[in-house]
C-alpha positions as CSV (number, residue, x, y, z in Angstrom):
1,M,43.3,-10.8,15.1
2,K,42.0,-12.2,18.3
3,S,38.7,-11.6,20.0
4,A,38.8,-9.6,23.2
5,A,36.2,-8.6,25.5
6,V,33.2,-6.0,24.8
7,S,31.8,-2.9,24.4
8,S,29.4,-0.7,26.1
9,H,27.8,2.5,25.2
10,S,26.7,5.1,27.4
11,E,22.9,6.3,28.1
12,E,23.5,9.4,25.3
13,G,24.8,6.6,23.1
14,S,28.5,7.7,22.9
15,S,30.5,4.7,23.4
16,M,32.8,3.6,26.4
17,N,34.9,0.5,25.9
18,F,35.7,-2.3,28.3
19,D,38.9,-3.9,27.2
20,L,37.9,-3.5,23.8
21,P,40.9,-4.0,21.5
22,E,42.4,-0.6,20.0
23,T,41.9,-2.1,16.5
24,H,38.1,-2.9,17.4
25,Q,37.5,0.6,18.6
26,Q,38.7,2.3,15.4
27,L,36.6,-0.1,13.5
28,R,33.7,0.9,15.7
29,D,34.4,4.5,15.3
30,S,35.0,4.7,11.6
31,V,31.8,2.5,10.8
32,R,29.6,4.9,13.1
33,K,31.2,8.1,11.5
34,F,30.5,6.5,8.1
35,A,27.0,5.4,9.0
36,E,26.3,8.6,10.7
37,N,27.8,10.9,7.8
38,E,26.9,8.9,4.7
39,I,23.8,6.4,5.4
40,A,21.6,8.3,8.2
41,P,21.0,11.5,5.9
42,V,19.5,9.6,2.9
43,A,18.1,6.2,5.0
44,R,14.5,7.9,5.1
45,D,14.6,8.8,1.5
46,L,15.9,5.6,0.1
47,D,13.2,3.7,2.3
48,R,10.2,5.9,1.3
49,R,11.5,5.2,-2.5
50,G,12.0,1.4,-2.0
51,E,15.4,2.4,-3.8
52,F,18.7,0.0,-3.4
53,S,21.8,2.3,-3.3
54,E,24.5,1.1,-5.3
55,S,26.7,4.2,-4.4
56,L,26.3,3.3,-0.5
57,T,27.2,-0.4,-1.6
58,Q,30.2,0.7,-3.2
59,K,31.5,3.1,-0.4
60,M,30.6,0.3,2.5
61,G,33.1,-2.0,0.4
62,E,35.6,0.8,0.1
63,L,35.3,1.0,3.8
64,G,36.3,-2.6,4.1
65,L,32.5,-4.0,5.4
66,F,32.7,-7.1,2.9
67,G,34.9,-10.1,3.5
68,I,35.6,-8.7,6.8
69,V,36.4,-12.1,8.5
70,I,38.0,-13.6,5.1
71,P,41.8,-14.0,5.1
72,E,43.8,-11.4,3.2
73,T,45.1,-14.4,0.8
74,Y,41.5,-14.2,-0.9
75,G,41.1,-10.3,-0.7
76,G,39.2,-10.0,2.6
77,H,40.6,-8.2,5.7
78,G,41.5,-10.9,8.0
79,M,39.7,-9.9,10.9
80,D,37.4,-11.6,13.5
81,Y,33.4,-12.2,13.9
82,L,33.7,-9.4,16.9
83,A,34.8,-6.9,14.2
84,Y,31.8,-8.4,12.2
85,A,29.6,-7.9,14.9
86,I,30.5,-4.5,15.5
87,A,30.4,-3.3,12.1
88,C,26.9,-4.8,11.5
89,E,25.6,-3.3,14.7
90,E,26.8,0.3,13.6
91,I,25.3,0.2,10.4
92,A,21.9,-1.0,11.8
93,R,21.8,1.6,14.3
94,A,21.5,3.9,11.2
95,D,19.6,1.7,8.8
96,G,18.3,-1.7,8.8
97,S,18.3,-2.0,4.9
98,Q,22.0,-1.0,4.3
99,A,23.0,-3.6,7.3
100,A,20.9,-6.2,5.5
101,T,23.2,-5.9,2.5
102,V,26.2,-6.1,4.7
103,T,25.1,-9.3,6.7
104,A,23.6,-10.9,4.0
105,H,26.6,-10.5,1.5
106,N,29.1,-11.6,4.1
107,S,27.6,-14.5,5.9
108,L,25.4,-15.7,3.3
109,G,27.3,-14.8,0.3
110,I,30.6,-15.0,0.9
111,G,30.3,-17.4,3.8
112,P,29.6,-20.7,1.9
113,L,32.2,-20.2,-0.8
114,Y,34.7,-19.6,1.8
115,Y,33.9,-22.6,4.2
116,F,32.8,-24.9,1.7
117,G,34.6,-24.3,-1.7
118,N,37.7,-25.7,-3.1
119,E,40.7,-23.5,-3.6
120,A,40.1,-22.7,-7.3
121,Q,36.4,-21.5,-6.1
122,K,37.6,-19.5,-3.4
123,K,40.4,-17.8,-5.5
124,K,38.0,-17.2,-8.4
125,Y,35.0,-15.8,-6.9
126,I,35.8,-14.5,-3.6
127,P,38.3,-11.6,-4.1
128,Q,35.8,-9.5,-6.3
129,L,33.0,-10.0,-3.6
130,C,35.2,-8.3,-0.9
131,T,35.4,-5.0,-3.0
132,G,31.9,-3.9,-2.6
133,K,31.4,-3.9,-6.6
134,K,29.9,-7.2,-6.6
135,L,27.4,-9.0,-4.6
136,W,26.4,-12.7,-3.9
137,A,23.2,-14.3,-3.0
138,F,22.0,-17.3,-1.0
139,G,19.6,-19.5,-2.6
140,L,17.7,-21.7,0.0
141,T,14.2,-20.4,1.1
142,E,11.5,-21.2,-1.5
143,P,7.6,-20.5,-2.1
144,G,6.7,-23.7,-0.1
145,A,9.8,-24.3,2.0
146,G,10.7,-21.8,4.4
147,S,11.4,-22.9,8.3
148,D,11.8,-26.5,6.7
149,S,15.5,-26.0,4.9
150,R,15.0,-29.8,3.5
151,G,11.8,-29.2,1.9
152,S,13.5,-27.9,-1.3
153,K,11.7,-28.7,-4.7
154,T,14.3,-27.3,-6.6
155,V,16.0,-30.2,-8.5
156,A,19.2,-30.4,-10.1
157,K,19.4,-33.5,-12.5
158,K,22.9,-35.1,-13.2
159,V,23.6,-34.7,-17.4
160,D,26.9,-35.2,-19.2
161,G,29.6,-32.7,-17.9
162,G,27.4,-31.2,-15.0
163,W,24.2,-30.7,-13.8
164,N,20.5,-29.2,-15.1
165,I,19.0,-27.1,-12.4
166,N,15.2,-26.3,-12.2
167,G,13.4,-24.4,-9.3
168,A,12.5,-21.2,-7.8
169,K,13.5,-19.2,-4.7
170,I,11.9,-16.3,-2.9
171,F,13.1,-13.8,-0.5
172,I,16.6,-14.0,-1.5
173,T,18.7,-10.7,-0.6
174,N,21.3,-9.5,-2.9
175,A,20.1,-11.6,-5.9
176,N,19.6,-8.8,-8.5
177,H,21.3,-5.5,-8.2
178,M,25.2,-5.9,-8.5
179,N,24.8,-9.5,-8.3
180,A,27.8,-11.7,-9.3
181,G,26.0,-15.1,-8.7
182,I,23.9,-17.2,-6.6
183,T,24.7,-20.4,-4.3
184,V,21.7,-22.6,-4.8
185,Q,20.5,-25.4,-2.8
186,A,18.7,-28.3,-4.9
187,V,17.5,-31.7,-4.5
188,T,20.1,-34.2,-6.4
189,G,18.5,-37.4,-5.2
190,S,17.2,-39.6,-2.5
191,R,18.6,-41.0,0.8
192,G,15.9,-43.3,1.3
193,E,12.7,-43.3,3.4
194,G,11.4,-40.2,1.5
195,K,14.4,-38.2,2.8
196,P,15.8,-36.1,-0.2
197,E,19.7,-35.8,-0.9
198,L,20.4,-31.9,-1.0
199,S,23.5,-30.3,-2.7
200,C,24.6,-26.8,-3.1
201,F,25.6,-25.5,-6.5
202,I,27.5,-22.0,-7.5
203,V,25.3,-20.2,-10.4
204,E,27.1,-17.1,-11.7
205,H,25.0,-14.4,-13.0
206,G,24.2,-14.2,-16.5
207,T,23.9,-18.0,-16.8
208,K,21.3,-18.9,-19.1
209,G,17.7,-19.9,-17.4
210,L,18.7,-18.0,-14.1
211,S,16.6,-14.8,-13.5
212,A,16.0,-12.4,-10.7
213,K,13.1,-10.1,-9.7
214,S,13.1,-7.4,-7.0
215,M,10.3,-7.7,-4.7
216,H,8.5,-4.3,-3.7
217,G,6.0,-3.3,-1.2
218,K,7.9,-4.7,1.8
219,L,7.0,-3.6,5.2
220,M,10.8,-3.6,6.3
221,W,14.2,-3.1,4.7
222,R,12.6,-1.3,1.7
223,S,15.9,-0.3,0.2
224,S,17.6,-3.6,0.4
225,D,17.4,-6.0,-2.6
226,T,14.9,-8.9,-1.8
227,C,14.2,-11.0,-5.1
228,E,12.3,-14.0,-6.4
229,V,14.8,-16.0,-8.3
230,Y,14.1,-18.5,-10.9
231,L,16.3,-21.1,-12.3
232,E,15.0,-22.8,-15.7
233,N,17.1,-25.2,-17.2
234,V,20.2,-24.0,-15.8
235,F,23.4,-25.8,-16.7
236,V,26.4,-25.6,-14.6
237,P,29.7,-27.8,-14.9
238,D,30.8,-30.2,-12.6
239,A,33.2,-27.8,-11.1
240,N,30.3,-25.8,-9.8
241,L,29.3,-28.1,-7.4
242,L,30.1,-26.7,-3.7
243,G,31.8,-29.2,-1.6
244,K,30.6,-33.0,-1.6
245,Q,27.3,-33.9,-3.3
246,G,24.7,-34.5,-0.6
247,D,26.3,-32.0,1.8
248,G,23.8,-29.2,1.0
249,S,21.8,-29.4,3.9
250,K,24.9,-29.2,6.3
251,Q,26.3,-26.5,4.5
252,M,23.3,-24.4,4.4
253,L,22.9,-25.2,8.4
254,S,26.2,-24.3,9.3
255,T,25.9,-21.0,7.0
256,L,22.8,-20.1,9.1
257,D,24.6,-20.4,12.3
258,R,27.0,-17.6,11.1
259,G,24.4,-15.8,9.8
260,K,22.6,-15.4,13.1
261,I,25.8,-13.5,14.3
262,G,24.9,-11.0,11.8
263,I,20.9,-10.8,12.5
264,A,21.7,-10.6,16.3
265,A,24.0,-7.7,15.5
266,M,21.3,-6.0,13.3
267,G,18.9,-6.7,16.5
268,V,21.5,-4.8,18.8
269,G,22.1,-1.9,16.7
270,C,18.3,-1.6,15.6
271,A,17.5,-1.4,19.3
272,Q,20.5,0.8,20.0
273,G,19.5,3.3,17.3
274,A,15.6,3.5,18.6
275,Y,16.5,3.8,22.1
276,E,18.9,6.8,21.4
277,K,16.1,8.6,19.5
278,A,13.7,7.9,22.3
279,L,16.1,8.9,25.1
280,A,16.9,12.2,23.1
281,Y,13.0,12.9,22.4
282,A,12.0,12.2,26.0
283,N,14.5,14.6,27.1
284,E,13.2,17.2,25.0
285,R,9.5,16.7,25.0
286,R,7.8,18.6,27.8
287,Q,4.7,17.7,29.5
288,F,3.2,19.2,32.6
289,G,6.0,21.6,33.0
290,K,9.1,19.2,32.8
291,P,10.6,16.8,30.4
292,I,8.7,13.5,30.0
293,S,12.1,11.4,30.9
294,G,11.7,12.8,34.4
295,F,8.3,10.8,35.0
296,Q,8.9,7.6,36.4
297,S,7.1,5.6,33.9
298,I,9.2,6.9,31.1
299,G,12.6,6.4,32.8
300,F,11.8,2.8,33.9
301,A,11.1,2.0,30.5
302,L,14.1,3.4,29.1
303,A,16.2,1.8,31.8
304,D,14.7,-1.3,30.9
305,M,15.7,-0.8,27.2
306,H,19.1,0.3,28.0
307,M,19.5,-2.8,30.2
308,K,18.2,-5.4,27.7
309,I,20.5,-3.9,24.8
310,E,23.7,-4.1,27.1
311,L,22.7,-7.8,27.6
312,A,21.9,-8.5,24.1
313,R,25.3,-7.2,23.0
314,L,27.3,-9.1,25.9
315,Y,25.8,-12.5,24.9
316,L,26.6,-11.6,21.2
317,H,30.0,-11.0,21.8
318,K,30.4,-14.3,23.6
319,V,29.1,-15.7,20.8
320,C,31.4,-14.2,18.4
321,A,34.6,-15.4,20.7
322,M,32.8,-18.9,20.3
323,A,32.9,-18.7,16.4
324,D,36.2,-17.2,16.4
325,S,37.8,-20.2,18.5
326,G,36.2,-23.0,16.3
327,V,34.0,-24.3,18.9
328,A,30.3,-25.4,18.2
329,F,27.9,-22.7,18.7
330,T,24.7,-23.5,17.1
331,K,22.8,-23.3,20.3
332,E,24.4,-20.2,21.5
333,A,24.0,-18.5,17.9
334,A,20.4,-19.4,18.3
335,I,20.1,-17.9,21.7
336,A,21.8,-14.6,20.5
337,K,19.6,-14.3,17.7
338,L,16.3,-15.0,19.3
339,Y,17.1,-12.8,22.1
340,S,18.8,-9.7,20.2
341,S,15.8,-9.9,17.8
342,E,13.1,-10.1,20.5
343,V,14.7,-7.2,22.6
344,A,14.5,-5.2,19.1
345,G,11.2,-5.7,19.2
346,E,10.8,-4.5,22.7
347,V,12.7,-1.6,22.3
348,T,11.4,-0.3,19.1
349,D,8.1,-0.6,20.5
350,M,8.6,1.2,23.3
351,A,10.4,3.9,21.3
352,V,7.5,4.4,19.2
353,Q,5.0,4.4,22.6
354,I,7.6,7.3,24.0
355,H,6.9,9.4,20.9
356,G,3.2,9.0,21.1
357,G,1.7,10.3,17.8
358,Y,4.8,11.5,16.4
359,G,6.2,7.9,16.5
360,L,3.8,6.8,13.8
361,M,4.9,9.5,11.4
362,E,7.7,8.9,8.6
363,E,9.6,12.2,9.7
364,Y,10.8,10.3,13.0
365,D,13.1,7.3,12.4
366,V,11.8,5.2,15.3
367,E,8.8,4.4,13.0
368,R,11.3,2.7,10.4
369,F,13.5,1.2,13.3
370,W,10.2,-0.5,14.3
371,R,9.1,-1.9,10.8
372,D,12.9,-2.8,10.2
373,H,13.2,-5.0,13.4
374,R,10.2,-7.0,12.4
375,L,12.1,-9.5,9.9
376,L,14.8,-10.3,12.4
377,R,12.3,-12.7,14.2
378,I,12.1,-14.6,10.8
379,G,15.2,-14.0,8.9
380,E,17.8,-16.9,9.4
381,G,15.3,-19.0,11.0
382,T,12.0,-18.0,13.0
383,S,11.9,-17.1,16.7
384,E,10.1,-20.5,17.1
385,I,12.7,-22.4,14.9
386,Q,15.3,-20.9,17.6
387,R,13.4,-22.2,20.4
388,L,13.2,-25.6,18.8
389,I,17.0,-25.7,18.4
390,I,17.7,-24.4,21.9
391,S,14.9,-26.8,23.2
392,R,16.9,-29.8,21.7
393,A,20.1,-28.9,22.7
394,I,19.6,-28.7,26.4
395,G,17.7,-32.3,26.1
396,C,14.0,-31.9,25.6
397,A,12.5,-35.0,24.2
398,D,12.0,-34.6,20.5
């Protein structure tokens, strides 16, 4: 399926289309209906209890939200990144936690297996991951290695017939509940001058020495599965090396570029959801004898919110077109991720402000949207790292 132009949303949140292909319109409508009917009614309670929902995950799989861009040959749905962005946005418009499950599993979970796996690995793992019955994780971040993706301390030592892996990962999504395995970056040698050689490995769930513990007490995404992962003398056969030895950093950075599409879409969706709540509240809430939306300060704030969301969505769809065409989009992915995540921050903050004291209460969803947006400025590379990527791309001195 080819990417086309873009879609827009009216002030009330109902969709208007501008040359959006019919298939993408249908996808958006079906995902929105699902999000409003299945996710929105339970999102607040799941968030309050910090509970991951296997039921919703399976339903999202049945809807076709996993393996969206994967060819049908491997059990996917053969769509494009525009479709992926639309789906992620519509889920995030209802709940950031469920959107996190979708984006992490698609871009960080399935992505490396599809783009860097050999034919045998693709056929073995990917079809089951497109159903929603099993999830896959992406093991990059470590307690001492966050923005420095080459700072991994996890080590894979070559042994007879395979590799022995020791180390720990943290803040890993989808590594416990319904997990089928994890792609792990580890140090496999040295390139000289103190630079590590990094490689990626496929580690199946149930492998001896592999364990995961869900993390609780989070500010945001409380009903997504965020984990600590431990590898203690984990043996994997040579067949579980992903791609070529020494290509780990290259694979991880490429994966993050695609992951930023999902994060940007979540930013747009989070902002859209908060904006719609704020607009509805402003039209209902009366002060000094009229709806507060009639006061210029509130009306202008809502206008700015709407404008920024539209611009973020337009640029995101440009990046989707670039990803689908096969051209390099590292700089553009950084721009989309940076701008959309910061727009989400501005919009959710103003949505809380418009709600006044009510915006600080759990019974009003803008409180949850405000919390959920915060990770978007950290995950898949912090805002500072995105500015570093952009500055280097435009020719700033390193």
